[in-house]
C-alpha positions in Angstrom: 21.8 12.6 -23.9 20.6 10.1 -21.4 16.8 9.5 -21.7 14.5 9.6 -18.7 13.7 5.9 -19.0 10.0 5.3 -18.4 9.8 8.5 -16.3 6.5 9.8 -17.5 4.7 6.5 -17.1 6.3 5.7 -13.7 5.5 9.2 -12.5 1.8 8.9 -13.2 1.5 5.4 -11.8 3.6 5.6 -8.6 5.4 8.9 -8.1 8.5 6.9 -7.0 11.0 5.0 -9.0 12.9 2.1 -7.4 16.2 2.1 -9.1 17.8 -0.9 -7.6 16.3 -3.9 -5.7 17.5 -5.5 -2.5 16.4 -7.8 0.3 15.9 -6.3 3.7 16.4 -2.8 5.1 19.3 -3.3 7.5 22.7 -2.5 6.3 25.0 -5.5 5.8 28.6 -5.7 4.7 30.2 -8.6 2.9 33.6 -9.0 1.4 33.7 -8.6 -2.4 36.5 -9.0 -4.9 34.7 -7.0 -7.5 35.2 -3.6 -5.9 32.6 -0.9 -5.3 32.4 2.9 -4.7 34.7 5.0 -2.7 37.6 3.5 -0.8 35.8 0.3 0.3 35.7 -3.1 -1.3 32.6 -4.0 0.7 29.4 -5.2 -0.7 26.6 -3.3 0.9 22.8 -3.7 1.2 19.9 -1.8 2.8 17.9 1.3 1.7 18.6 4.8 0.6 15.4 6.9 0.6 15.4 10.1 -1.4 12.6 12.6 -2.3 12.2 16.2 -3.3 12.7 18.3 -6.4 11.4 17.0 -9.8 14.1 19.2 -11.3 16.9 17.3 -9.5 15.1 14.0 -10.1 16.8 13.2 -13.5 20.2 13.7 -12.0 19.6 11.5 -9.1 17.8 8.9 -11.2 20.9 8.7 -13.4 23.2 8.5 -10.4 21.1 5.8 -8.8 21.0 3.7 -12.0 24.8 3.8 -12.1 25.1 3.1 -8.4 22.9 0.0 -8.8 25.5 -1.4 -11.2 28.2 -1.4 -8.4 26.0 -2.0 -5.4 23.1 -4.0 -6.6 21.9 -5.0 -3.2 21.3 -1.5 -2.0 17.7 -0.4 -2.7 17.6 3.3 -3.7 14.2 4.9 -4.1 14.0 8.4 -5.6 10.7 10.4 -5.3 9.8 13.7 -6.8 7.1 15.3 -4.6 8.7 18.7 -5.2 11.3 20.6 -3.2 8.8 21.6 -0.5 7.2 18.2 -0.4 10.6 16.6 0.0 11.6 18.9 2.8 8.3 18.0 4.7 9.4 14.3 4.5 13.0 15.2 5.5 11.7 17.2 8.5 9.6 14.2 9.5 12.7 11.9 9.4 11.3 9.8 6.5 14.1 10.3 4.1 17.9 10.1 4.0 18.4 12.8 1.3 16.2 15.6 0.1 16.7 17.0 -3.4 16.0 20.8 -3.8 16.0 23.3 -6.6 16.3 26.1 -4.1 18.1 26.6 -0.8 16.2 25.4 2.3 13.9 28.1 3.7 14.3 29.6 7.2 11.0 28.1 8.3 12.1 24.7 7.1 15.4 25.2 9.0 13.5 25.9 12.1 11.4 22.8 11.7 14.5 20.7 11.1 16.1 22.2 14.2 13.0 21.6 16.3 13.0 17.9 15.3 16.7 17.6 16.0 17.6 16.8 12.3 21.1 18.0 11.4 21.8 18.1 7.7 24.4 19.1 5.1 23.8 21.0 1.9 25.5 19.6 -1.2 25.4 21.6 -4.4 25.0 19.3 -7.4 24.7 21.3 -10.7 23.5 24.5 -12.5 20.1 24.7 -14.0 18.2 27.4 -15.9 14.5 27.7 -15.6 13.3 27.6 -19.2 10.3 29.4 -20.4 8.6 27.5 -23.3 5.7 28.0 -25.7 4.1 25.8 -28.3 6.2 25.3 -31.5 3.2 26.7 -33.5 3.6 30.0 -31.7 5.4 32.1 -34.3 5.2 35.5 -32.6 7.0 35.0 -29.3 10.7 34.9 -29.8 11.7 36.7 -26.5 10.2 38.2 -23.4 11.5 40.8 -21.1 11.5 40.2 -17.3 8.7 42.8 -17.0 6.7 41.0 -19.7 7.1 37.7 -17.9 5.8 39.3 -14.7 2.8 40.8 -16.6 2.1 37.4 -18.0 2.2 35.4 -14.8 0.9 37.8 -12.1 -2.8 37.3 -11.4 -5.0 40.3 -12.1 -8.4 38.5 -11.8 -8.9 38.3 -15.6 -8.3 36.0 -18.4 -5.2 37.2 -20.3 -4.7 37.5 -24.0 -1.4 37.6 -25.9 -2.4 41.1 -27.1 -2.4 42.3 -23.5 1.3 41.8 -23.5 2.1 43.3 -26.9 -0.7 44.9 -29.0 0.5 43.3 -32.2 0.2 39.8 -30.8 -3.0 37.8 -31.3 -6.1 38.4 -29.3 -6.1 34.8 -28.1 -6.4 33.6 -24.5 -3.2 32.4 -23.0 -3.1 28.9 -21.3 -0.6 28.7 -18.4 1.3 25.7 -17.1 3.4 26.0 -14.0 5.2 23.7 -11.5 3.1 23.2 -8.3 3.4 25.2 -5.2 5.5 22.5 -3.5 8.1 22.9 -6.3 11.4 24.8 -5.7 11.1 26.0 -9.3 7.8 27.6 -8.5 9.3 29.3 -5.4 12.3 30.5 -7.4 10.2 31.9 -10.3 7.8 33.5 -7.8 10.7 35.2 -6.0 12.7 36.5 -9.0 9.9 37.1 -11.5 6.6 37.6 -9.7 8.2 39.2 -6.6 5.9 37.1 -4.4 2.7 38.3 -6.1 0.1 35.6 -6.7 0.4 33.5 -9.9 -2.4 33.5 -12.4 -5.3 31.7 -10.9 -6.1 29.7 -14.1 -2.7 28.1 -14.4 -2.5 24.3 -14.5 -0.1 23.4 -11.7 1.8 20.1 -11.3 4.9 18.8 -9.6 5.3 16.4 -12.5 7.1 18.4 -15.2 6.1 15.9 -17.8 2.5 17.0 -17.4 3.6 20.6 -18.1 5.5 19.5 -21.2 2.4 17.7 -22.5 0.2 20.7 -21.8 2.4 23.2 -23.6 3.1 20.9 -26.5 -0.6 20.3 -26.9 -1.9 23.8 -27.0 -0.8 26.5 -29.5 -1.6 29.3 -27.0 0.2 27.7 -24.0 3.2 28.9 -22.1 5.0 27.2 -19.2 8.3 26.9 -17.4 10.5 24.2 -15.8 14.1 23.0 -15.5 16.3 23.1 -18.6 16.7 19.3 -18.8 13.0 18.9 -19.5 13.1 21.3 -22.4 16.3 19.7 -23.7 14.6 16.3 -23.6 11.5 17.6 -25.4 12.8 20.3 -27.7 11.3 18.6 -30.7 7.8 19.6 -29.4 8.6 22.8 -27.5 10.0 26.2 -28.3 12.2 28.0 -25.8 11.9 31.7 -25.2 14.9 34.0 -24.8 14.8 36.3 -21.7 15.8 40.0 -21.8 17.0 41.1 -18.3 18.0 44.5 -19.6 21.0 43.6 -21.8 19.2 42.0 -24.7 17.6 38.6 -25.2 19.5 35.6 -23.9 18.6 32.1 -24.9 19.0 29.3 -22.2 21.9 27.2 -23.3 24.6 25.1 -21.7 27.0 28.1 -21.9 24.6 30.9 -20.8 23.3 28.9 -17.8 26.8 27.9 -16.7 28.3 31.4 -16.9 25.2 33.2 -15.5 24.4 35.2 -18.6 20.9 33.7 -18.6 19.7 35.9 -15.8 17.8 35.9 -13.5 16.7 32.3 -14.2 20.0 30.5 -13.8 20.4 28.8 -10.4 22.1 26.0 -8.4 20.3 22.8 -7.5 21.1 20.8 -4.4 20.7 17.7 -2.4 20.5 17.8 1.4 21.7 14.8 3.4 20.9 13.8 7.0 24.0 13.8 9.0 22.7 11.0 11.2 21.9 8.8 8.2 25.4 9.3 6.9 26.9 8.5 10.3 24.7 5.4 11.1 24.0 3.9 7.7 27.0 2.9 5.6 25.0 2.5 2.4 23.8 6.2 2.8 27.3 7.4 3.2 28.6 5.3 0.3 25.7 6.4 -2.0 26.2 10.1 -1.1 29.9 9.9 -1.9 29.1 8.2 -5.2 26.5 10.8 -6.0 29.0 13.7 -5.4 31.7 12.0 -7.5 29.3 11.4 -10.4 26.9 14.4 -10.1 28.8 16.5 -12.7 28.9 13.7 -15.3 25.3 12.7 -14.7 24.1 16.3 -14.7 25.6 16.8 -18.2 24.2 13.6 -19.5 20.6 14.5 -18.5 20.8 18.1 -19.7 22.1 20.2 -16.8 25.5 21.9 -16.3 28.1 20.6 -14.0 29.7 22.7 -11.3 33.4 23.6 -11.2 35.4 20.6 -9.9 36.4 22.5 -6.9 32.7 22.6 -5.7 32.5 18.8 -5.8 35.8 18.6 -3.8 34.2 20.8 -1.2 31.2 18.5 -1.1 33.4 15.5 -0.5 35.2 17.3 2.3 31.9 18.0 4.0 30.9 14.4 3.7 34.3 13.2 5.1 33.7 15.3 8.2 30.4 13.5 8.8 32.0 10.0 8.6 34.9 10.6 10.9 
């Protein structure tokens, strides 16, 4: 599996990883005999600015690293301010692509329309929100959807494990959750909490590595985040199978891909600015490269690729924008 090179340190220091370096921000095109992406043999330069979901970040980091090898003069920056945070920047016209672990909301669509920003949704991969506990927790092996809700919905009191099942220890639970700008938070809130308030004493962060550190460092902790972060840290975390009424199902490559890991399996996306694709050749080229390589990169960093037909549809959408 591809490691998230320097991700935790970079996240804490800057919140943005510059994957490739270049001079200047204007697109240039030079003849090259080495070949590049897509159907062009041009050498490109300029910027591609991406922000959004921390869940999608590992995929786009991997894509951008590969892209830097074929277009080294294009500077690609990938931020991870969360799905909601990314859409705020996208609405403001500050980014070319916006990564998202949920579909764009109606209110975000309205803001994009108000600002005259046309966009295209591009599905990238499947993910399964993974519930994790500390490896020293020897009593939680699975949770029902109802128990997940009982755990995470705020009731104004500190919660004990024994509140969920009487035979469990009378120890206070420590909660770690993605931040409110996260699409993972939104998705979990919708399908598990049913829009009820999350426990008020939860530690919230858009940086999933902070959540990993929190759960791995406290025997009474529980948290949730994208499957890739569990897969990358499974030596210091324990995943929890989820029972949606048909028996406990563990999050795995197979159960996430076929939807058996319900209701926490989902599709993750990137959204691209139609104007950026039409006016900036490096953005169009990068986006095409991302679509062509998303499945492979998703698998390398711990997610599940979409059916090939879905990537073909993405490429068809992109081709329409570049006519």
